[in-house]
ZAMARGU-4260 file (C-alpha; in steps of 0.2 Angstrom, whole numbers, plus 5000, padded with zeros to 4 digits):
<rodrens>
0) 5948/5304/4687 | 5952/5321/4696 | 5939/5328/4706 | 5937/5340/4721 | 5927/5340/4738
5) 5928/5348/4755 | 5941/5345/4766 | 5935/5334/4781 | 5939/5332/4797 | 5947/5314/4795
10) 5958/5321/4779 | 5968/5333/4790 | 5984/5320/4792 | 5986/5320/4776 | 5985/5340/4775
15) 5996/5342/4786 | 6008/5326/4778 | 6008/5334/4760 | 6009/5352/4762 | 6025/5351/4775
20) 6031/5340/4759 | 6035/5357/4753 | 6040/5362/4768 | 6026/5374/4774 | 6026/5368/4791
25) 6008/5367/4795 | 5998/5360/4807 | 5980/5352/4809 | 5978/5366/4819 | 5980/5380/4802
30) 5967/5368/4793 | 5955/5369/4807 | 5955/5387/4808 | 5953/5389/4792 | 5938/5376/4791
35) 5931/5388/4807 | 5933/5403/4797 | 5928/5396/4781 | 5917/5379/4784 | 5917/5373/4762
40) 5933/5381/4758 | 5947/5367/4763 | 5946/5358/4747 | 5954/5343/4744 | 5957/5336/4727
45) 5955/5316/4723 | 5961/5306/4710 | 5947/5294/4712 | 5949/5286/4731 | 5966/5294/4734
50) 5968/5310/4740 | 5981/5319/4729 | 5981/5339/4732 | 5974/5354/4743 | 5970/5370/4742
55) 5960/5383/4756 | 5950/5397/4749 | 5943/5411/4763 | 5928/5426/4759 | 5931/5445/4766
60) 5915/5449/4759 | 5920/5457/4742 | 5938/5448/4743 | 5945/5431/4743 | 5959/5425/4744
65) 5969/5408/4737 | 5982/5398/4746 | 5990/5384/4754 | 5989/5375/4737 | 6001/5359/4731
70) 5996/5346/4723 | 6007/5329/4722 | 6021/5327/4714 | 6018/5313/4703 | 6003/5320/4700
75) 6007/5335/4693 | 6004/5343/4672 | 5988/5331/4671 | 5975/5346/4677 | 5971/5342/4695
80) 5980/5357/4699 | 5969/5368/4686 | 5952/5357/4695 | 5957/5362/4713 | 5960/5383/4707
85) 5944/5384/4695 | 5933/5375/4709 | 5941/5387/4720 | 5936/5405/4712 | 5918/5396/4708
90) 5915/5392/4725 | 5922/5412/4732 | 5912/5420/4717 | 5896/5410/4723 | 5901/5417/4741
95) 5899/5437/4731 | 5916/5438/4729 | 5923/5449/4716 | 5940/5449/4716 | 5954/5435/4723
100) 5969/5438/4729 | 5984/5424/4732 | 6000/5426/4736 | 6011/5414/4719 | 6028/5408/4718
105) 6039/5416/4706 | 6036/5395/4695 | 6016/5402/4695 | 6016/5417/4689 | 6011/5411/4676
110) 5998/5398/4678 | 5987/5412/4689 | 5991/5422/4673 | 5982/5411/4663 | 5969/5412/4673
115) 5967/5433/4674 | 5977/5434/4689 | 5987/5450/4690 | 6002/5455/4697 | 6003/5467/4710
120) 6018/5470/4726 | 6034/5457/4727 | 6029/5450/4745 | 6048/5443/4755 | 6046/5429/4769
125) 6055/5435/4782 | 6062/5422/4795 | 6073/5422/4812 | 6077/5404/4819 | 6079/5410/4836
130) 6076/5429/4840 | 6090/5439/4854 | 6079/5456/4854 | 6085/5467/4865 | 6077/5485/4870
135) 6091/5495/4861 | 6083/5504/4849 | 6077/5522/4852 | 6064/5523/4839 | 6054/5539/4847
140) 6040/5537/4855 | 6024/5543/4845 | 6010/5535/4857 | 6008/5522/4868 | 6008/5499/4865
145) 5999/5489/4876 | 5994/5473/4877 | 5975/5472/4874 | 5962/5457/4870 | 5946/5452/4862
150) 5934/5459/4876 | 5933/5478/4873 | 5946/5479/4858 | 5940/5468/4846 | 5927/5480/4838
155) 5939/5496/4836 | 5954/5488/4832 | 5942/5481/4817 | 5933/5496/4814 | 5950/5501/4811
160) 5958/5488/4800 | 5945/5490/4787 | 5952/5507/4782 | 5965/5499/4776 | 5962/5480/4772
165) 5949/5485/4761 | 5934/5474/4766 | 5928/5470/4785 | 5940/5452/4790 | 5932/5451/4810
170) 5934/5434/4808 | 5952/5432/4808 | 5954/5445/4818 | 5944/5439/4832 | 5949/5422/4831
175) 5966/5427/4833 | 5963/5436/4850 | 5952/5426/4856 | 5968/5412/4855 | 5975/5407/4872
180) 5994/5409/4867 | 5992/5422/4855 | 5997/5441/4854 | 5990/5456/4850 | 5997/5476/4853
185) 5987/5491/4848 | 5997/5509/4845 | 5986/5522/4852 | 5990/5543/4853 | 5979/5551/4862
190) 5966/5535/4864 | 5964/5533/4845 | 5970/5519/4838 | 5983/5522/4824 | 5992/5503/4825
195) 5992/5487/4829 | 6003/5469/4825 | 5997/5451/4832 | 6003/5436/4831 | 6001/5416/4833
200) 6012/5405/4845 | 6010/5388/4838 | 6020/5384/4849 | 6040/5377/4843 | 6037/5394/4830
205) 6028/5412/4830 | 6019/5421/4815 | 6020/5439/4816 | 6003/5447/4806 | 5998/5455/4802
210) 6003/5472/4807 | 5992/5489/4800 | 5998/5508/4804 | 5993/5521/4797 | 6003/5526/4786
215) 6007/5547/4793 | 6015/5536/4809 | 6028/5524/4801 | 6040/5525/4815 | 6024/5519/4824
220) 6026/5503/4815 | 6042/5501/4825 | 6036/5503/4840 | 6024/5491/4837 | 6037/5478/4831
225) 6050/5481/4846 | 6038/5479/4859 | 6031/5461/4851 | 6049/5456/4846 | 6054/5460/4865
230) 6043/5447/4870 | 6049/5433/4858 | 6065/5429/4864 | 6070/5412/4859 | 6060/5408/4848
235) 6058/5405/4829 | 6047/5418/4822 | 6043/5419/4805 | 6032/5435/4794 | 6028/5439/4779
240) 6034/5458/4771 | 6029/5471/4755 | 6045/5475/4746 | 6043/5492/4746 | 6044/5494/4766
245) 6062/5495/4765 | 6062/5503/4781 | 6057/5492/4790 | 6069/5476/4781 | 6080/5484/4786
250) 6076/5488/4805 | 6072/5466/4805 | 6092/5463/4798 | 6095/5471/4812 | 6088/5459/4824
255) 6093/5444/4814 | 6079/5443/4802 | 6082/5435/4785 | 6075/5433/4770 | 6070/5416/4764
260) 6062/5419/4746 | 6048/5431/4738 | 6033/5428/4735 | 6022/5440/4723 | 6006/5447/4729
265) 5990/5445/4713 | 5975/5446/4713 | 5960/5443/4699 | 5949/5459/4698 | 5955/5475/4708
270) 5965/5472/4722 | 5952/5479/4736 | 5968/5481/4750 | 5973/5501/4753 | 5990/5510/4760
275) 5996/5503/4776 | 5996/5486/4777 | 6013/5485/4784 | 6013/5465/4788 | 6001/5450/4780
280) 5993/5441/4792 | 5998/5423/4782 | 6002/5418/4764 | 5984/5409/4765 | 5973/5422/4771
285) 5982/5436/4763
</rodrens>
């Protein structure tokens, strides 16, 4: 009989092994961070005493996010995945969440649709195995891009982010900014924040995102990306791009990024996210 339990530290190695059977490249640090953000949001599916699946979820005020959803191949099709998703939805509802977002592989869109999730936009997962970034990209200087830390800059950046993400995700932003190897750049115009970009450095790979910029400052996206990527030469880099951002996609192709696959962003309930989101933070947190 299937049952769902909150993930414990002793199950981190299982979670990493299972997640990486589908090529996610995750480490124990990923699950530690998810559990730091949402202590009861890392879930394990058991068949008896045997762990056979996992999922994570996180709540941001009225918005929740569901991700890292995988069940061992020989246990699929027997109701375990349904139980895991239902448990996550119930948990997020208990946290006061009104809408839930996720990124769906094409073969899971129909499955999520049965629970009431509806497609929103398409997302392209972009990858560069060894970034080679020059300084010959001549975008008009519209503002000043500077590297920042959590002290003194966090509250301003967080307030700016709320305008576009729709809810307060300061726990995630602060967690990233406090990471000693992570990166944060802010674009200011006349001292006012008009955009920012963060990146998580996992040692062997860097994940760039979120990137948020005012929609009327489109050139700022390229200023932020150019500044960030110029510091990541020789690194393996991943990022998550809404399909509608054609200009950003062209820029990324020009510096060696390639599309790995596409996902559908789906919501159960009305989406909270506003215009201005140019790169996702991660596949598991939106």
